[in-house]
N, C-alpha and C positions, 0 to 999 in steps of 0.2 A: 504494500500499500503506500503510495507516494502522494504527499501533500504539496501542491504547488502554491505558494503565497505570491500574490502580484501587488507590488507597491506602486505608488504613483510616480515616484522618482528614485534614481539609484541611490541617493544618500540615505532616504528612508528605509530602503530594502537593506542596506548595508547595517543599519542600526538594529533592525529586527533580526537580521542573520546573526549578529554578535550575541544578541540576547539568547537565541536559540541554540548557539554553538556552531561555529563554522567547521566544516570538515574538508572542504575543497572548494576551488574556484573554477569557473568555467567562463566561456565567452557569452556575456550577457547574462549571467546567473550565478548564484552562490550555493553550493551544496551545504547542508546543515545536519546536525543529529537528528535522529528519529525519522529518517526518510522525509524530511522536509527540503524543498528547493525554493529559494527566494530569487525572484526575478522583479523586473520593473518595466513600467512604461516610462515615457519622457515627456510627461504631460500627455496631452492628446496625441496618439499615434494614427488616428483616423480623422478625416475631415469631410465635411459636407461636399457632395459633388457639384461641380458648376453646371450651369444650365445647359450647355452643349452636350453634357454627358447624358441627359434626358432626351435631348432632340438637337440634331446638327444645325437645324435651323435657328437656334437660339444664339448661334455664334454672332449673327447680325442683331444689332439693337433696334428693334421694330416696335412701335407703339401697338400694332395690331396684335402682337404675340403676348401682350401684357393683360392680366397679371399671370406670371409663370407659376403654377402651384402643382408640385408634384404629387401624384398619386401613391407612389411607393417611394419612400426616401432612400437615398443611395449614399453610403459612406464609401470612401476610397483610403487606401493607405497614403500617408504623408511620405513623400519620396526620402527625405533626410533620415526618417526613423523606420523605413521599410524591413531593415534588418533585424531591428529588435522585435518587430511584430512575427518575422519569421521564427526567431528563437522561441518566442511564446508559443506558437504554434506547435512547434517540435516538442515543446516541454509538456504540453497539454496531452499528447498522444499517450503519455506514460503516467499522467495524473489520475489518481482515483478521486481526488477532492481538491477544490481550489478555496484559497482565502483571498477575498477582496480585502486589500490593505490600502485603498486609496484615501485621500485626505478626508477628514471629517466634514464633508459638505456635499451638496447635491452634485457639484461638478466632479468632485473626487469619486463619488459613487458611479457616476456615468463614465469617467475614463477607463475604469477597469471593465464595468459591465458591457460597454459597447464593443470591446475587444472579444470578450467571451461571446457575445451574439455574433460578432462578425465571423468568429472561428467555429461557430456552430457548436459551442460546448453546451452540453444539457446535463452533465453530472452534478453531483452535490456541491454546494458552494456555502461558505461561511463568511461572516463579515467581522472584520477587526476594525472597531471604531475607537480611536484614542486621540486625545487632544493634546498630548505631550509626548516626548520622546525619552524621558527619563526611565531607568530601569522598572522603577516601582509602577508607573503607570503602563508600562508595556506588559508586564506581569498581570496586572489587573484586567487589562484588554484580552489577553489570551485566556485568562480564566473565565470570562464573559462573552466568549464568541456567541455570535447570534446568526440564525439562518439568514443567508444573504436575501432570500425573497421578502423578508420583512421590510426591506428598504426599496421595494418595487416602486412605491410612490414617490420616493425621492428621486429615483432614476427616471421616472416619467416626467417629473417636473424639470429636470436638466434637459431631457430630449424637447420638451415643449419650449424652453428657453431658446435652444439652438435652432430649432425650425422657425420660430418666430423672428428671430433676428435674420435669419435667411431670407424668409419671406418679406419682411418689411424692408430690410436694407437693400435687397437685390431689386425688388419691383419699384419702389419709390425712386431709389436712385437712378435707374434706368428711365423711369418716366420723367424725371426732372431733366436729366442729361439729353433726352430726345427732345424735350419741349424747348430747352435753351440752344439746341443744335451746337453744342459745344463739344464736337467729337474728340478733339484734343485735350479736354478737361473734363473729368467726372465730377458731377454735382452730387456729393455723397449726402445720404440721410440715414437715419437709422432709429430703432425703436427706443434706444436710451440716449444715443448721440444728440438727437434733435431736440428733446425736452430739456437736456442739460444745456445745451446753447440757448434755449429760449430763457431759461432762468437767468443767464448772464445778460441778454439782451434786455430783458425786463428790468433787471436791476440798473443796468447802465442808463437806460431811459429815464427811469425814476430819478436818478442822480442829476441828469441832464435838464430834467424839467423841474428840478426842484428850486424853490424860490425860498431864499433866506428871510425868515420873518423875525423882528425883534419882539421880546415881550420882557415884562417886568416882574419880579418877585419881591413881596414886601415881607421883611422880617422885622419882629418887634422885640425889643428887649423888655420882658415882663418882670416886674418887681412883685414878690410875694413875701409874705412875713417868714417863711421858711427858706427863701432864697431866690436868686435870680435864674431865669431860663429864657430861652430863645422860642418864639412861636412864629409860624408862618401865617399869612392871610389866605383865606379860602374863599373864593367867589360863590355868591348865592345865585339863585336862578335869575334874579332881575338885576344882578350887578352890572354897572356900566363898563364898557370898554373890555369885555370878555369875549374871547372867539368860542366856537363850538366844542374846542377841546379844553376849555376852561382856563386858558391863558389869558393874563392881563395884557392886552395889546395896545392900549391907549395910554400913552405917558401922562396926559393931563389928568386922566381918571386916577392914576397912580398918585400924582401930586395932590389931587383933591383929598384922597384918602389919608395921605400922610399929615396934610395941613388939619384936617378934621379930627383925626384920631390920636395924634401925638399928645401924650400927657393925658389921656383920658382914662377913666376908671373902667375896669373890666371885671367879670364875674366868671368863676369857674361853672361852666354849664354841665360838664361830665369829666370824669376821671376814671380810667380803667386801667387795671394792670393785671396782665396774665402772664402765665408761664408757658413758654413756647419751646417746641423741640425740634431739632434738625436730625434726620438720620444721616449716616455717612454716605458720601457720593458712591454710586454703584462703581463696580470695577469697569476698566476701559473696554471699549469695543475699538475696532481699528480706526474708524474715523474720528472718534474722540481723541485718540492718541496721537494721531497725525496732526490735529489742530493744536493740541496741547504743546507738541514738540516744535511745531512752527512758531508758536507764540513765545515760548521760552527760549529756545535754542535757535531758531531760524531755520530748522531742517525742512526742505521740500517734503511733500508726503511720500514720494517714491523712496527717498532716502530713509524715512522712518520705517517704511515696510521693509526695505532691504535690511536695515540693522535688525529689525524684529524678527525676520525670517532667519537670520544668522544666530540669534539668541534661541530660537525654537529648534532648528535643525541641527546647528553644530554645537552650540554650547548647551542645549537641552535645558537652559534654565527659565524658559518661559513657554506658556502653553500656546496653542495653535493661534495664529495672529489674525487670519482673514475671517473675522467674525463680526457679526451684526448684532450680537446678543450682549447685554450687560450683565445678565443674571448668571448665577452658578446653581448646579444640581446640589439638591439636599445632601445627597450621600457624599459629596466631596468635603463637606463640613468635617468629617472625622480625620481628614488629612491635614487639617490646618496646625495642629501642635508641631508636625514634623516640619511643614514650610516655614512657620514662625522661628522654629529653632535654628534653620538655616539662616534666615535673616539676623538672627542674634549673632550667629558666628560671623556674620559679615559686618557686624557693627552698625546696622542700619538703625537710624532715629526712630524711637518708639518701639523697637522690636521686643526689648526686654519688657516693656510695660504692657504689651498687647495681652489681652485676656482671650484665649482661644475657646473659652466656654461660651462667649457672647457670640448671638446669631443675628446679624444685620439683615434687612430686607433683601439683601442681594442673593441669599440662598433661597431660592425658588424655582424648583424644577418645572413648574407649570408654565412659566413664562420664558422658557428656552425656545419653544417653538418646535416644529417637526424634524429639524435637522439636528437637534441635539447640541447645537453650539452652545458654548458658554463664554463668559468675559475673559479677557487676558489677565492671567495671574502668573506668580512665580511657580517654580516646581521646587522639589527638595533638593535638586542639584545646586551644588555650590558653584557659582561661575568663577571661571579662572581666566586670568590675563585678558581682562576686558579693556578695549580702548575707551578713551575718554567718551566718545559718542554712544559705544554700546552701554557704558555705565550710565550714562545720562538716561537713556531709555529704560534701562532695567530699573533705575531708581524710581522713575516715575510710576511704572507698574507696581513695584514693590510697595511703595508709600500708599498708593490708592488701596492695595490690598490689605495693609495693616490697619488702615482706617476702620475696617469692617470690625476689628476687635477692640475697638474703643467705644466708650458710652456715647450715647447722643449727646450733641451740642445742645444745652439748655440755657434759656435766658429769660429775663422778665422783661416784658414789653410794656411800657407805660404810655398811655395816650391821653393827653389833656385837651379839653375843648373849652375856649374861653369866648364869651360874648362881650362886644364892647360897641355900644351905639349901634346894636342890630348887625354888626359885621362879626364873622367867626374867625377866630384865630385857633391854630392846632400845633401842639408841641408833642414830639415823639422822642422817647428815650429807651435805652436798653441797659439793663444791668446782667452781666454774665453770672449764671449760677453754677453751671458745669461746662468747662470748655471742651470736655470729651475729645472726640477726634480732631477738633480744630487745633489741638496743640501741634499736630504734624505740619500744618500749614506754614509757610514762610512768613506770612503776615498774619498777626493775631487780631481778632476783633476787640476794640477798645470799648470800655464801659461809656456810655453817654447817659448817665442819671439825671432824673429829674427830681425836684423837692417833693415831699410828701403834702399833697394837697387834697382837698375834698370838695365835693359839689357845694356851691354856694359861697366859697371863699371869695373874698375881694382881693383884686389885684391891680396893679397899674401898668399901662402901656408907657413905659419911661421914654423910649425913643423908637423911631421907625426907620430903617434903612431900606432904599430902593436899589435892587441889584438888576442891572439888564443883562439879559441872556438872550440867545438866538436859537431858533430851530436848526437842526443838523439834518443833512441828508443821510441815507443809509450808507454803509461802507461798502467798497468795491469788493467783489469776490476775489479771494486768492484760491490757490490749488486746494488748500486745505479745507477753507471755509465752503467752497464749492462742493467739496465731497462730502461734507457735513450736511449741506442743503440737500445733496442727492440721497442721503440716508434719511433726513427728516424732511422729506418732501410734503408731508401732510401740512406743513406750516404755510405752504404756497397754494393750499386748496381752499376755496370759499364755501363750497358745499358742506354744511356741517355733518351730514350723515357720511359722506365720503371721507371727510376729514377724521371722524372718530374711527372709521374703520382702518384707515391707514396708520394712525398715530402709534400704535403699539410696536409694530415690528416691519413696517413695509418701507420701501425706498425704491429708487430707480437704480439699475446697475447692480453690481456685487463688489465686494472688497477687492476682488481680484482683478476686475476690469474697469473700475472707475478711473485709476490713474492712466491707463492706455486710452481710455475715451477722451479725457482732457487733452492728452498729448495729440492725438489724432485731429482733433478740432483746431489745434493750433498749426498742424501740419498742412490742414486743408485751408489755412488762413481764413477761418471763420472767428477765431479768438487771437489776440496777441498778448504778450506779456510785457507790462511796464513796471519795472521794479518787482514786487511780489504780486501786484495787481493783474487780474485776468480782464482783459477789455474786448468787447465785441468790434469786429471790424465792419466796415459798411457792407462788405460781402456776405458777412455772417447775419447781419441785420435784414438783408433782403431775402436770404434764404428763409429766415423766420417768417417775415411778412408774406411770404408766398406759399408757405407749407400749409398742407391740411391741418385745420384746428385740433383735430383728434390727435395727430402724430406730434405736435408741438406742446401738447397740454401736459405738464408733469403730473398733473391729478390723474388724467387718463392713463398714462404710462405706468403710474404707481398702482393703478387698478390692475393692470396686467400683471405687475409683479405680485400683487395681492392674490391674484387668481393662481399664480405659480405656487404661493404658498399653500393655497387651497388644494392644490393638485398633490403637494406634499403631505398634507393632512389626510388625503383621501376623500376629501368633500367634493372634489371636481375630477372627472376623467380627463385623460390626455385628449381623447378624441373630441370631448365637448370643448375644450380649450382651443384646440386647432380649428374645429368647425367655425367657431365663433370669429376667430381670427381671419380665416380665409374668407368668411362673408364680408368682412369690412375691406378686404384688399381691393376689390372691384372700385369702390368709391375712391379710395386712397389714390388708385392709378389713374383713374378718370380725372380726378382733381390735378393731379401732377402733369399730366399731358396737356391739360389745358392752360398751365401756368405760362405767362408772359413775363420774361425777365428784361431788365434794362442792359444797356451796353456794359455796365459794370461787371455783369455775370457773363453775358454773351461776347463781349468783346465787340469791336467795331464790326458792322455788317459790310460786306461786299458782295456785289451782284454779278452774275455771269451775263455775257452778252445774249444769252438765250432767255434771260428772265429768272433763271434760277439762282440759289444762293451758294456763294463759295464757301466751302466748309474746310477749316483748318485741321490737318491731322498729323499725328507723328508716325514716321516710318517705323515698321515692324522690324526692318533689317538694320536701319541705323538709329540707335537711340539719340534722341536729341536733335534729329532732322526732321524737318516738318515739310508738307506740300498742302496744296489746296486743290479741292476737286468740287465739281458742280453737283448739287443735290439732284438735278435733272440730267445728269452727265450720260447715263446710260440710255436715257431716251433721246437725247439730242446729240450724242456722240461728241460730247465737249472733252477738251483735252485738259488734264491736270495741269496745274500750274505750280512753279517753284515759289518757295517762301523767302521773302527778303524783309528781315526786320519785323516779322509778325504780320506782314502784309502780302497780298498776292503778287507774285512776280511774273515772269515771262512764262508762257505756255511751253511745256514740254513738247518736244517734237523729236521725230526720229532723226538721228545724227546722219548727215550725208555720207554716201559711201563712195563719193568721187568728187572731183573738182580740179581747179587748176593746180599745177605743181607748186609747192612751197618754195619761193625764190630763196629762202634762207638756208635749209638744210638739203633739199632736193630729195628727201626721202618720202615725205608725207605729201598731202594734198591739202588745199585751203578749203574750210568749210565756212559756210555764211551762218552765223548764230545770232539769236535775239539776246540782248542784254538783260541779265536777271534783275539788275537794279533799276533799269529804265526800259520798261516794255515799250516796243515800238522802235528802239534804238538797235541797229544791226551793225556787227564787225565780222571780221575774218580771222580765223584761227587755223594753225596747222594741225592735221589729224594726229601728229605724233604727241601733242600736248607739251612739247619742250619750248615753254614759253621764253625762257631766258635766251635760248639759242634762236628760237624763231618767234620774233615780236608780232603782237597783233596788229591787224591792218584795219584801217577805217573803211567803211563801205561808201563807195563811189557810184551811186546809182545802180546798185545791184552787182557791181564789180569790185575787186579788191583796189583799194587806194592806197595812200601813203601810210607809213606806220603810225600807229595810234599814239605811240610815245616816241619822240625824237631821241635817239641815243645820246646827243649832246645837250639834252635839255637839263636846266638847272635842278640840283638836288637839296634837300634839306632834311633835318630830323623829323620823324613823324611826331605831330603833337597830339596823338590820340592816346590817352590813359598810359603815359610812360612807355609806349612802344619804342622800341631800340632799332627798329627798321628806318629806311628813309622813304620820303615821298618825292616824287617827280613832278615838275610843272609841265602841264599838257595844254596844247592849244585845241579849243573846241572844233569839231569837224564841221559844224553847221555855222558857227559865227567866229570867223578867223580872229576877231578882236576879243574874244572871251577866253580867258585861261582859268585852270584850276589846277589842284594838286592832288596826286593819287599815290597811295601807299602801296609797297610791294605785297603786303598782307591784303588779300582781296576781301576779308571780312570787315575791314575798317572803312569808315565813310570817306567820301571825298570832302576837300577843303576848298573854299574861294581862295582867289589870288588877290593878295593885298600888297600891291605895289612890289611885285616880284617876290613876295615872301608868302607863306600859308597863312591863310586867315581863318575866319569861322567855318564850322561845319556846314556842308551844303545839305539841304533839305530838299526832298522830292515829293511832289504831289502823288499820292497813291491812286 
């Protein structure tokens, strides 16, 4: 009997093999004791097939073919990892049992399961689900192996996610690109990418349309027999000079209040003192940790993820990083004393004082969700040789964990309400009773006590100060705050029913994909980075303005993510999810194909003489080389044209096969050609292509004329962008009184003649 364990990546397979006991190494696998073989995927080693695999006609992007909806989904091996797939296939032939050891998430479940399905494995399979790679966690995982079929819903949710991304991304992207007729530039759209861009566009416009408004705050020094304190004026329903948000925006009204109330008597209308408690902040999930690391250390989100992954996979001192859950399973509470002992050994602040018998609200299995993720916490492993950056991230996680074993922060909140000439003044104060977990914060809460007063007491408004303030716009998104917004997308949803449904555990994207999505938006030039801030470009804004409302809505996309969670929980079937999504595809594609873009997206339009549109395309054989063809070319036999500085150049023509003998070399013959830079201008060139030995000749009424460049013409250094070549002074063939300068490098522009020297760059009308 042979057990084949398949991990998601080689490093995890090696850790598991060391725990089981290595007995031998092979190509792409490790032999262990007790007839167990450990092998691995390298992330996904299968990928979704491209449209032309389903039908050859889909190689051409045509509106009439959309939407493309496969009836049976096809997966194909990724070429760079095909060897590892073959290794797994061969190992399966001798396996009597499989252990799926993918990462503890729906994507980790799918990475291994899709390989088993692709290779038609139908034997028994178990699931190893562990959130850390220290020895004790691995041991507990092997002692609690579950049947892999119990995770079928999680696998189905991952399949739904992959198919949804394929359907939306491919169909809408093709629809928009066809509508814009930008064959050389793809207009990318996606189920997660587009609403993420919409968040930034919306925030940028909110900032740009923001109008700064001044307002005034009145604070009075109140004298009472038990002591002085500060109270703030509160507007009433009929107060003059107050806006709809309760701000005093009329300075004259503020001055009138100061003049009327300064030195006046007041009475205590109410005084309440209550004991309040704050529980410790929950353990970190990835986006929280990334934002904290950006705020405190300036680390970009990807850097924090990379550091955390190293602490999880290599150092074994943190649990699984890519989590969207802040809660911990109840059964993990029994491991707390050992983890705290590790932190004591490291000399962590608060570790000795931590009480492992305390149970904060973080311990709640019910709030983990179907995928059994939990918050990021330290393991029992003592980290060794940490860099400063690793230590910073580790300390953030460890300190947050230790707070769970301190008492609640408790304080007395005092609230005093005063009346003076029918105007209300309020004072608020706090007195700390129990600092609790707050002792681990870098900054401590200070007491702001108020004197002991009671209802009906007399007081005096001794003096009143007027403080001018101003409304502030929201902050620009950074990479970290945008990832938090993607996680907490319910905050950007207005519908209260949808907001409530999404609040607990839904967002857009996954911890593994959000960083890449933001990077892709920058590569597409939809977003740009200025300092830490992410700002939408004009191109990105037009894409959002022209996008189907459903696709750009963060709330609607979050509902799709919520539906994926319901698939995980078994409340929604895979078929029902995909049926609803494919139903929507027709309207999305129809909307995309009808979109009209500006020249910002399409570029300048050029028309062919036949009435069709000239479309710029990149050569498949020569990367970076472009040409233009007519949209009606096949109907009207229009000849493709060359590209010159992003505009149509001369028409491609068949090169002559004969002509007058070349007078310079005697080997080739002269060919009459049209200028690529100046359509309609012809010249003669030798068929050998040896331009230095055989100079180009001007065209003289269809016959070879004099040399285009006089061998004795003046020369000068080329003024183009630091070019080290030389330019030559040339006399115009059409106007003998007109001279210009030309560089040896054909890609460089021509220059005007300025009294016998190179002048400004010449511009040609396209």
